[in-house]
Every structure is written in structure tokens, then in C-alpha cells.
PDB file of N, CA, C and O in Angstrom, chain B, residues numbered from 101:
ATOM      1  N   MET B 101       7.253  -8.257 -15.845  1.00  0.00           N
ATOM      2  CA  MET B 101       5.994  -7.814 -15.308  1.00  0.00           C
ATOM      3  C   MET B 101       5.773  -6.362 -15.739  1.00  0.00           C
ATOM      4  O   MET B 101       6.663  -5.521 -15.612  1.00  0.00           O
ATOM      5  N   ARG B 102       4.590  -6.090 -16.242  1.00  0.00           N
ATOM      6  CA  ARG B 102       4.261  -4.734 -16.674  1.00  0.00           C
ATOM      7  C   ARG B 102       3.955  -3.850 -15.474  1.00  0.00           C
ATOM      8  O   ARG B 102       3.639  -4.339 -14.390  1.00  0.00           O
ATOM      9  N   ARG B 103       4.054  -2.551 -15.682  1.00  0.00           N
ATOM     10  CA  ARG B 103       3.829  -1.577 -14.606  1.00  0.00           C
ATOM     11  C   ARG B 103       2.441  -1.739 -13.993  1.00  0.00           C
ATOM     12  O   ARG B 103       2.301  -1.678 -12.771  1.00  0.00           O
ATOM     13  N   GLU B 104       1.412  -1.943 -14.817  1.00  0.00           N
ATOM     14  CA  GLU B 104       0.048  -2.083 -14.306  1.00  0.00           C
ATOM     15  C   GLU B 104      -0.077  -3.316 -13.406  1.00  0.00           C
ATOM     16  O   GLU B 104      -0.755  -3.276 -12.380  1.00  0.00           O
ATOM     17  N   GLU B 105       0.582  -4.406 -13.799  1.00  0.00           N
ATOM     18  CA  GLU B 105       0.543  -5.623 -12.994  1.00  0.00           C
ATOM     19  C   GLU B 105       1.239  -5.419 -11.656  1.00  0.00           C
ATOM     20  O   GLU B 105       0.747  -5.865 -10.620  1.00  0.00           O
ATOM     21  N   LEU B 106       2.382  -4.746 -11.680  1.00  0.00           N
ATOM     22  CA  LEU B 106       3.113  -4.482 -10.443  1.00  0.00           C
ATOM     23  C   LEU B 106       2.298  -3.591  -9.515  1.00  0.00           C
ATOM     24  O   LEU B 106       2.249  -3.831  -8.308  1.00  0.00           O
ATOM     25  N   THR B 107       1.658  -2.563 -10.071  1.00  0.00           N
ATOM     26  CA  THR B 107       0.821  -1.674  -9.269  1.00  0.00           C
ATOM     27  C   THR B 107      -0.304  -2.456  -8.599  1.00  0.00           C
ATOM     28  O   THR B 107      -0.565  -2.263  -7.412  1.00  0.00           O
ATOM     29  N   GLU B 108      -0.967  -3.331  -9.337  1.00  0.00           N
ATOM     30  CA  GLU B 108      -2.063  -4.129  -8.779  1.00  0.00           C
ATOM     31  C   GLU B 108      -1.565  -5.039  -7.660  1.00  0.00           C
ATOM     32  O   GLU B 108      -2.240  -5.199  -6.643  1.00  0.00           O
ATOM     33  N   LYS B 109      -0.384  -5.637  -7.844  1.00  0.00           N
ATOM     34  CA  LYS B 109       0.178  -6.519  -6.807  1.00  0.00           C
ATOM     35  C   LYS B 109       0.461  -5.736  -5.523  1.00  0.00           C
ATOM     36  O   LYS B 109       0.161  -6.204  -4.424  1.00  0.00           O
ATOM     37  N   ILE B 110       1.038  -4.545  -5.669  1.00  0.00           N
ATOM     38  CA  ILE B 110       1.323  -3.711  -4.487  1.00  0.00           C
ATOM     39  C   ILE B 110       0.022  -3.341  -3.779  1.00  0.00           C
ATOM     40  O   ILE B 110      -0.054  -3.405  -2.552  1.00  0.00           O
ATOM     41  N   LEU B 111      -0.998  -2.956  -4.538  1.00  0.00           N
ATOM     42  CA  LEU B 111      -2.287  -2.600  -3.937  1.00  0.00           C
ATOM     43  C   LEU B 111      -2.934  -3.799  -3.256  1.00  0.00           C
ATOM     44  O   LEU B 111      -3.539  -3.646  -2.195  1.00  0.00           O
ATOM     45  N   ASP B 112      -2.822  -4.984  -3.839  1.00  0.00           N
ATOM     46  CA  ASP B 112      -3.368  -6.191  -3.224  1.00  0.00           C
ATOM     47  C   ASP B 112      -2.706  -6.479  -1.880  1.00  0.00           C
ATOM     48  O   ASP B 112      -3.383  -6.822  -0.911  1.00  0.00           O
ATOM     49  N   ILE B 113      -1.388  -6.340  -1.826  1.00  0.00           N
ATOM     50  CA  ILE B 113      -0.655  -6.578  -0.576  1.00  0.00           C
ATOM     51  C   ILE B 113      -1.050  -5.541   0.469  1.00  0.00           C
ATOM     52  O   ILE B 113      -1.228  -5.876   1.640  1.00  0.00           O
ATOM     53  N   LYS B 114      -1.188  -4.280   0.052  1.00  0.00           N
ATOM     54  CA  LYS B 114      -1.609  -3.226   0.985  1.00  0.00           C
ATOM     55  C   LYS B 114      -2.987  -3.534   1.546  1.00  0.00           C
ATOM     56  O   LYS B 114      -3.213  -3.386   2.747  1.00  0.00           O
ATOM     57  N   ARG B 115      -3.920  -3.963   0.684  1.00  0.00           N
ATOM     58  CA  ARG B 115      -5.274  -4.309   1.145  1.00  0.00           C
ATOM     59  C   ARG B 115      -5.234  -5.472   2.137  1.00  0.00           C
ATOM     60  O   ARG B 115      -5.959  -5.459   3.132  1.00  0.00           O
ATOM     61  N   GLU B 116      -4.394  -6.474   1.876  1.00  0.00           N
ATOM     62  CA  GLU B 116      -4.281  -7.612   2.791  1.00  0.00           C
ATOM     63  C   GLU B 116      -3.772  -7.183   4.160  1.00  0.00           C
ATOM     64  O   GLU B 116      -4.252  -7.664   5.187  1.00  0.00           O
ATOM     65  N   GLN B 117      -2.797  -6.276   4.170  1.00  0.00           N
ATOM     66  CA  GLN B 117      -2.163  -5.872   5.421  1.00  0.00           C
ATOM     67  C   GLN B 117      -2.975  -4.846   6.210  1.00  0.00           C
ATOM     68  O   GLN B 117      -2.991  -4.886   7.440  1.00  0.00           O
ATOM     69  N   PHE B 118      -3.657  -3.917   5.507  1.00  0.00           N
ATOM     70  CA  PHE B 118      -4.287  -2.777   6.176  1.00  0.00           C
ATOM     71  C   PHE B 118      -5.800  -2.713   6.004  1.00  0.00           C
ATOM     72  O   PHE B 118      -6.487  -2.181   6.876  1.00  0.00           O
ATOM     73  N   GLY B 119      -6.334  -3.231   4.922  1.00  0.00           N
ATOM     74  CA  GLY B 119      -7.757  -3.104   4.622  1.00  0.00           C
ATOM     75  C   GLY B 119      -7.950  -2.178   3.431  1.00  0.00           C
ATOM     76  O   GLY B 119      -7.013  -1.899   2.682  1.00  0.00           O
ATOM     77  N   ASP B 120      -9.204  -1.698   3.267  1.00  0.00           N
ATOM     78  CA  ASP B 120      -9.528  -0.818   2.148  1.00  0.00           C
ATOM     79  C   ASP B 120      -9.200   0.625   2.510  1.00  0.00           C
ATOM     80  O   ASP B 120      -9.681   1.142   3.519  1.00  0.00           O
ATOM     81  N   GLY B 121      -8.381   1.274   1.688  1.00  0.00           N
ATOM     82  CA  GLY B 121      -8.008   2.663   1.931  1.00  0.00           C
ATOM     83  C   GLY B 121      -6.896   3.071   0.992  1.00  0.00           C
ATOM     84  O   GLY B 121      -6.573   2.365   0.037  1.00  0.00           O
ATOM     85  N   ILE B 122      -6.311   4.232   1.281  1.00  0.00           N
ATOM     86  CA  ILE B 122      -5.234   4.760   0.447  1.00  0.00           C
ATOM     87  C   ILE B 122      -4.021   5.097   1.309  1.00  0.00           C
ATOM     88  O   ILE B 122      -4.125   5.237   2.527  1.00  0.00           O
ATOM     89  N   MET B 123      -2.873   5.224   0.652  1.00  0.00           N
ATOM     90  CA  MET B 123      -1.681   5.737   1.311  1.00  0.00           C
ATOM     91  C   MET B 123      -1.573   7.208   0.942  1.00  0.00           C
ATOM     92  O   MET B 123      -1.481   7.557  -0.234  1.00  0.00           O
ATOM     93  N   SER B 124      -1.585   8.058   1.944  1.00  0.00           N
ATOM     94  CA  SER B 124      -1.568   9.498   1.725  1.00  0.00           C
ATOM     95  C   SER B 124      -0.224   9.961   1.173  1.00  0.00           C
ATOM     96  O   SER B 124       0.829   9.455   1.558  1.00  0.00           O
ATOM     97  N   ALA B 125      -0.281  10.928   0.269  1.00  0.00           N
ATOM     98  CA  ALA B 125       0.934  11.540  -0.264  1.00  0.00           C
ATOM     99  C   ALA B 125       1.369  12.727   0.586  1.00  0.00           C
ATOM    100  O   ALA B 125       2.416  13.321   0.332  1.00  0.00           O
ATOM    101  N   ILE B 126       0.570  13.077   1.599  1.00  0.00           N
ATOM    102  CA  ILE B 126       0.956  14.139   2.532  1.00  0.00           C
ATOM    103  C   ILE B 126       1.900  13.498   3.558  1.00  0.00           C
ATOM    104  O   ILE B 126       1.613  12.418   4.074  1.00  0.00           O
ATOM    105  N   ASP B 127       3.005  14.150   3.847  1.00  0.00           N
ATOM    106  CA  ASP B 127       4.017  13.592   4.759  1.00  0.00           C
ATOM    107  C   ASP B 127       4.467  12.218   4.256  1.00  0.00           C
ATOM    108  O   ASP B 127       4.479  11.243   5.008  1.00  0.00           O
ATOM    109  N   PHE B 128       4.832  12.159   2.991  1.00  0.00           N
ATOM    110  CA  PHE B 128       5.208  10.931   2.293  1.00  0.00           C
ATOM    111  C   PHE B 128       6.723  10.914   2.093  1.00  0.00           C
ATOM    112  O   PHE B 128       7.321  11.937   1.758  1.00  0.00           O
ATOM    113  N   ASP B 129       7.332   9.761   2.297  1.00  0.00           N
ATOM    114  CA  ASP B 129       8.763   9.597   2.065  1.00  0.00           C
ATOM    115  C   ASP B 129       8.987   8.518   1.011  1.00  0.00           C
ATOM    116  O   ASP B 129       8.303   7.495   0.993  1.00  0.00           O
ATOM    117  N   LEU B 130       9.957   8.767   0.134  1.00  0.00           N
ATOM    118  CA  LEU B 130      10.351   7.798  -0.884  1.00  0.00           C
ATOM    119  C   LEU B 130      11.870   7.720  -0.883  1.00  0.00           C
ATOM    120  O   LEU B 130      12.554   8.726  -1.070  1.00  0.00           O
ATOM    121  N   ASP B 131      12.388   6.517  -0.672  1.00  0.00           N
ATOM    122  CA  ASP B 131      13.833   6.301  -0.692  1.00  0.00           C
ATOM    123  C   ASP B 131      14.163   5.276  -1.766  1.00  0.00           C
ATOM    124  O   ASP B 131      13.479   4.261  -1.898  1.00  0.00           O
ATOM    125  N   ILE B 132      15.210   5.546  -2.530  1.00  0.00           N
ATOM    126  CA  ILE B 132      15.704   4.616  -3.542  1.00  0.00           C
ATOM    127  C   ILE B 132      17.163   4.338  -3.228  1.00  0.00           C
ATOM    128  O   ILE B 132      17.954   5.260  -3.032  1.00  0.00           O
ATOM    129  N   GLU B 133      17.511   3.063  -3.183  1.00  0.00           N
ATOM    130  CA  GLU B 133      18.855   2.658  -2.776  1.00  0.00           C
ATOM    131  C   GLU B 133      19.405   1.637  -3.773  1.00  0.00           C
ATOM    132  O   GLU B 133      18.677   0.771  -4.258  1.00  0.00           O
ATOM    133  N   ARG B 134      20.689   1.753  -4.068  1.00  0.00           N
ATOM    134  CA  ARG B 134      21.376   0.773  -4.912  1.00  0.00           C
ATOM    135  C   ARG B 134      21.994  -0.284  -4.007  1.00  0.00           C
ATOM    136  O   ARG B 134      22.708   0.037  -3.057  1.00  0.00           O
ATOM    137  N   LEU B 135      21.713  -1.548  -4.312  1.00  0.00           N
ATOM    138  CA  LEU B 135      22.272  -2.657  -3.552  1.00  0.00           C
ATOM    139  C   LEU B 135      23.208  -3.443  -4.457  1.00  0.00           C
ATOM    140  O   LEU B 135      22.755  -4.087  -5.404  1.00  0.00           O
ATOM    141  N   PRO B 136      24.512  -3.399  -4.178  1.00  0.00           N
ATOM    142  CA  PRO B 136      25.455  -4.147  -5.007  1.00  0.00           C
ATOM    143  C   PRO B 136      25.149  -5.642  -4.971  1.00  0.00           C
ATOM    144  O   PRO B 136      24.797  -6.191  -3.927  1.00  0.00           O
ATOM    145  N   ASN B 137      25.287  -6.284  -6.117  1.00  0.00           N
ATOM    146  CA  ASN B 137      25.020  -7.704  -6.226  1.00  0.00           C
ATOM    147  C   ASN B 137      25.909  -8.252  -7.335  1.00  0.00           C
ATOM    148  O   ASN B 137      26.004  -7.643  -8.401  1.00  0.00           O
ATOM    149  N   PRO B 138      26.565  -9.396  -7.106  1.00  0.00           N
ATOM    150  CA  PRO B 138      27.446  -9.951  -8.131  1.00  0.00           C
ATOM    151  C   PRO B 138      26.727 -10.263  -9.454  1.00  0.00           C
ATOM    152  O   PRO B 138      27.360 -10.266 -10.510  1.00  0.00           O
ATOM    153  N   LYS B 139      25.440 -10.518  -9.407  1.00  0.00           N
ATOM    154  CA  LYS B 139      24.678 -10.815 -10.621  1.00  0.00           C
ATOM    155  C   LYS B 139      24.138  -9.545 -11.283  1.00  0.00           C
ATOM    156  O   LYS B 139      23.470  -9.618 -12.314  1.00  0.00           O
ATOM    157  N   GLY B 140      24.421  -8.415 -10.706  1.00  0.00           N
ATOM    158  CA  GLY B 140      23.913  -7.136 -11.210  1.00  0.00           C
ATOM    159  C   GLY B 140      23.287  -6.357 -10.070  1.00  0.00           C
ATOM    160  O   GLY B 140      22.570  -6.920  -9.242  1.00  0.00           O
ATOM    161  N   ASP B 141      23.557  -5.071 -10.029  1.00  0.00           N
ATOM    162  CA  ASP B 141      23.037  -4.255  -8.933  1.00  0.00           C
ATOM    163  C   ASP B 141      21.514  -4.340  -8.854  1.00  0.00           C
ATOM    164  O   ASP B 141      20.831  -4.512  -9.864  1.00  0.00           O
ATOM    165  N   ARG B 142      21.003  -4.217  -7.634  1.00  0.00           N
ATOM    166  CA  ARG B 142      19.573  -4.296  -7.362  1.00  0.00           C
ATOM    167  C   ARG B 142      19.078  -2.910  -6.963  1.00  0.00           C
ATOM    168  O   ARG B 142      19.867  -2.062  -6.547  1.00  0.00           O
ATOM    169  N   VAL B 143      17.800  -2.685  -7.086  1.00  0.00           N
ATOM    170  CA  VAL B 143      17.173  -1.424  -6.710  1.00  0.00           C
ATOM    171  C   VAL B 143      16.217  -1.705  -5.557  1.00  0.00           C
ATOM    172  O   VAL B 143      15.355  -2.579  -5.655  1.00  0.00           O
ATOM    173  N   LYS B 144      16.375  -0.959  -4.461  1.00  0.00           N
ATOM    174  CA  LYS B 144      15.475  -1.080  -3.314  1.00  0.00           C
ATOM    175  C   LYS B 144      14.684   0.216  -3.215  1.00  0.00           C
ATOM    176  O   LYS B 144      15.263   1.294  -3.080  1.00  0.00           O
ATOM    177  N   ILE B 145      13.364   0.109  -3.281  1.00  0.00           N
ATOM    178  CA  ILE B 145      12.489   1.275  -3.203  1.00  0.00           C
ATOM    179  C   ILE B 145      11.664   1.149  -1.927  1.00  0.00           C
ATOM    180  O   ILE B 145      11.015   0.128  -1.699  1.00  0.00           O
ATOM    181  N   THR B 146      11.689   2.187  -1.097  1.00  0.00           N
ATOM    182  CA  THR B 146      10.917   2.220   0.139  1.00  0.00           C
ATOM    183  C   THR B 146       9.973   3.409   0.100  1.00  0.00           C
ATOM    184  O   THR B 146      10.404   4.547  -0.083  1.00  0.00           O
ATOM    185  N   MET B 147       8.682   3.144   0.273  1.00  0.00           N
ATOM    186  CA  MET B 147       7.685   4.204   0.338  1.00  0.00           C
ATOM    187  C   MET B 147       7.063   4.189   1.727  1.00  0.00           C
ATOM    188  O   MET B 147       6.763   3.125   2.269  1.00  0.00           O
ATOM    189  N   SER B 148       6.870   5.370   2.297  1.00  0.00           N
ATOM    190  CA  SER B 148       6.265   5.481   3.610  1.00  0.00           C
ATOM    191  C   SER B 148       5.250   6.614   3.600  1.00  0.00           C
ATOM    192  O   SER B 148       5.598   7.768   3.352  1.00  0.00           O
ATOM    193  N   GLY B 149       4.001   6.282   3.870  1.00  0.00           N
ATOM    194  CA  GLY B 149       2.942   7.278   3.929  1.00  0.00           C
ATOM    195  C   GLY B 149       1.871   6.823   4.903  1.00  0.00           C
ATOM    196  O   GLY B 149       1.779   5.640   5.230  1.00  0.00           O
ATOM    197  N   LYS B 150       1.072   7.757   5.361  1.00  0.00           N
ATOM    198  CA  LYS B 150       0.015   7.447   6.328  1.00  0.00           C
ATOM    199  C   LYS B 150      -1.117   6.698   5.621  1.00  0.00           C
ATOM    200  O   LYS B 150      -1.528   7.068   4.522  1.00  0.00           O
ATOM    201  N   PHE B 151      -1.612   5.643   6.267  1.00  0.00           N
ATOM    202  CA  PHE B 151      -2.749   4.900   5.735  1.00  0.00           C
ATOM    203  C   PHE B 151      -4.037   5.587   6.148  1.00  0.00           C
ATOM    204  O   PHE B 151      -4.254   5.870   7.327  1.00  0.00           O
ATOM    205  N   LEU B 152      -4.893   5.854   5.165  1.00  0.00           N
ATOM    206  CA  LEU B 152      -6.195   6.468   5.417  1.00  0.00           C
ATOM    207  C   LEU B 152      -7.288   5.497   4.973  1.00  0.00           C
ATOM    208  O   LEU B 152      -7.474   5.276   3.776  1.00  0.00           O
ATOM    209  N   PRO B 153      -8.013   4.915   5.938  1.00  0.00           N
ATOM    210  CA  PRO B 153      -9.056   3.953   5.570  1.00  0.00           C
ATOM    211  C   PRO B 153     -10.226   4.654   4.883  1.00  0.00           C
ATOM    212  O   PRO B 153     -10.543   5.804   5.186  1.00  0.00           O
ATOM    213  N   TYR B 154     -10.858   3.942   3.957  1.00  0.00           N
ATOM    214  CA  TYR B 154     -12.072   4.453   3.331  1.00  0.00           C
ATOM    215  C   TYR B 154     -13.178   4.539   4.373  1.00  0.00           C
ATOM    216  O   TYR B 154     -13.250   3.701   5.272  1.00  0.00           O
ATOM    217  N   LYS B 155     -14.027   5.529   4.261  1.00  0.00           N
ATOM    218  CA  LYS B 155     -15.216   5.668   5.109  1.00  0.00           C
ATOM    219  C   LYS B 155     -16.405   5.250   4.272  1.00  0.00           C
ATOM    220  O   LYS B 155     -16.613   5.769   3.176  1.00  0.00           O
ATOM    221  N   TYR B 156     -17.194   4.306   4.789  1.00  0.00           N
ATOM    222  CA  TYR B 156     -18.370   3.813   4.083  1.00  0.00           C
ATOM    223  C   TYR B 156     -19.615   4.446   4.687  1.00  0.00           C
ATOM    224  O   TYR B 156     -19.721   4.576   5.907  1.00  0.00           O
ATOM    225  N   TYR B 157     -20.541   4.832   3.849  1.00  0.00           N
ATOM    226  CA  TYR B 157     -21.783   5.465   4.282  1.00  0.00           C
ATOM    227  C   TYR B 157     -22.957   4.565   3.916  1.00  0.00           C
ATOM    228  O   TYR B 157     -22.949   3.911   2.872  1.00  0.00           O
ATOM    229  N   GLY B 158     -23.956   4.538   4.775  1.00  0.00           N
ATOM    230  CA  GLY B 158     -25.152   3.750   4.508  1.00  0.00           C
ATOM    231  C   GLY B 158     -24.915   2.257   4.590  1.00  0.00           C
ATOM    232  O   GLY B 158     -25.512   1.486   3.839  1.00  0.00           O
ATOM    233  N   ASN B 159     -24.041   1.845   5.503  1.00  0.00           N
ATOM    234  CA  ASN B 159     -23.739   0.414   5.642  1.00  0.00           C
ATOM    235  C   ASN B 159     -24.936  -0.356   6.185  1.00  0.00           C
ATOM    236  O   ASN B 159     -25.777   0.174   6.912  1.00  0.00           O
ATOM    237  N   GLU B 160     -24.975  -1.609   5.807  1.00  0.00           N
ATOM    238  CA  GLU B 160     -25.954  -2.509   6.404  1.00  0.00           C
ATOM    239  C   GLU B 160     -25.463  -2.893   7.794  1.00  0.00           C
ATOM    240  O   GLU B 160     -24.266  -2.798   8.065  1.00  0.00           O
ATOM    241  N   PRO B 161     -26.361  -3.327   8.685  1.00  0.00           N
ATOM    242  CA  PRO B 161     -25.925  -3.749  10.024  1.00  0.00           C
ATOM    243  C   PRO B 161     -24.852  -4.839   9.936  1.00  0.00           C
ATOM    244  O   PRO B 161     -24.954  -5.763   9.129  1.00  0.00           O
ATOM    245  N   GLY B 162     -23.833  -4.714  10.772  1.00  0.00           N
ATOM    246  CA  GLY B 162     -22.757  -5.698  10.812  1.00  0.00           C
ATOM    247  C   GLY B 162     -21.599  -5.402   9.875  1.00  0.00           C
ATOM    248  O   GLY B 162     -20.599  -6.121   9.889  1.00  0.00           O
ATOM    249  N   ILE B 163     -21.711  -4.353   9.053  1.00  0.00           N
ATOM    250  CA  ILE B 163     -20.626  -3.978   8.152  1.00  0.00           C
ATOM    251  C   ILE B 163     -19.916  -2.758   8.736  1.00  0.00           C
ATOM    252  O   ILE B 163     -20.556  -1.774   9.107  1.00  0.00           O
ATOM    253  N   ALA B 164     -18.604  -2.834   8.812  1.00  0.00           N
ATOM    254  CA  ALA B 164     -17.804  -1.772   9.448  1.00  0.00           C
ATOM    255  C   ALA B 164     -17.963  -0.440   8.725  1.00  0.00           C
ATOM    256  O   ALA B 164     -18.200  -0.397   7.518  1.00  0.00           O
ATOM    257  N   ASP B 165     -17.826   0.663   9.499  1.00  0.00           N
ATOM    258  CA  ASP B 165     -17.896   2.006   8.933  1.00  0.00           C
ATOM    259  C   ASP B 165     -16.635   2.367   8.160  1.00  0.00           C
ATOM    260  O   ASP B 165     -16.677   3.160   7.220  1.00  0.00           O
ATOM    261  N   TYR B 166     -15.506   1.773   8.567  1.00  0.00           N
ATOM    262  CA  TYR B 166     -14.228   2.095   7.935  1.00  0.00           C
ATOM    263  C   TYR B 166     -13.616   0.836   7.350  1.00  0.00           C
ATOM    264  O   TYR B 166     -13.963  -0.280   7.738  1.00  0.00           O
ATOM    265  N   GLY B 167     -12.688   1.035   6.399  1.00  0.00           N
ATOM    266  CA  GLY B 167     -12.042  -0.086   5.720  1.00  0.00           C
ATOM    267  C   GLY B 167     -10.838  -0.649   6.431  1.00  0.00           C
ATOM    268  O   GLY B 167      -9.986  -1.268   5.794  1.00  0.00           O
ATOM    269  N   LEU B 168     -10.741  -0.454   7.738  1.00  0.00           N
ATOM    270  CA  LEU B 168      -9.576  -0.962   8.481  1.00  0.00           C
ATOM    271  C   LEU B 168      -9.619  -2.477   8.588  1.00  0.00           C
ATOM    272  O   LEU B 168     -10.684  -3.066   8.774  1.00  0.00           O
ATOM    273  N   LYS B 169      -8.454  -3.103   8.469  1.00  0.00           N
ATOM    274  CA  LYS B 169      -8.341  -4.541   8.635  1.00  0.00           C
ATOM    275  C   LYS B 169      -8.353  -4.851  10.120  1.00  0.00           C
ATOM    276  O   LYS B 169      -7.655  -4.204  10.900  1.00  0.00           O
ATOM    277  N   GLU B 170      -9.134  -5.827  10.509  1.00  0.00           N
ATOM    278  CA  GLU B 170      -9.179  -6.239  11.915  1.00  0.00           C
ATOM    279  C   GLU B 170      -7.867  -6.878  12.303  1.00  0.00           C
ATOM    280  O   GLU B 170      -7.339  -7.706  11.561  1.00  0.00           O
ATOM    281  N   SER B 171      -7.328  -6.510  13.454  1.00  0.00           N
ATOM    282  CA  SER B 171      -6.038  -7.063  13.917  1.00  0.00           C
ATOM    283  C   SER B 171      -6.232  -8.397  14.580  1.00  0.00           C
ATOM    284  O   SER B 171      -5.264  -9.010  15.030  1.00  0.00           O
TER     285      SER B 171
END
């Protein structure tokens, strides 16, 4: 899988879970861990950042002001 494809997949999953918005790089954590595996070591990457929903302006009636996913 190419880097662009992986990036799109991650963004799609984020949109499904949270809605339309970005993950802030302010107060952001990134952890990389090696996981031993008999078939070859694995890489575990954990990213943690605040979700900031997009703000929409000039919405039509019935369309949310923010890109938050309904719970």
C-alpha cells in the first residue's frame, strides 16, 4: 500500500468515527513501539491529538453548524 493510500484510509476511518474535522497538532502525542513477532517484528504507531470539527457557514436549514458525528 502506498503512503497516499494509507493516509486516505486513516482519514476515512477518522471521518467515520468523529465526523468532518482535523486532528490538532497542538498537544499532540506520537508513540512508536516495536512488537516482537516470530514472523518478523511489528511496528505499532499511536497518535493522539484533539479533534477539531469543521465549522460550516451559511448552512441550509437542517444542516449542522459543525462537522461532529452524531453519537
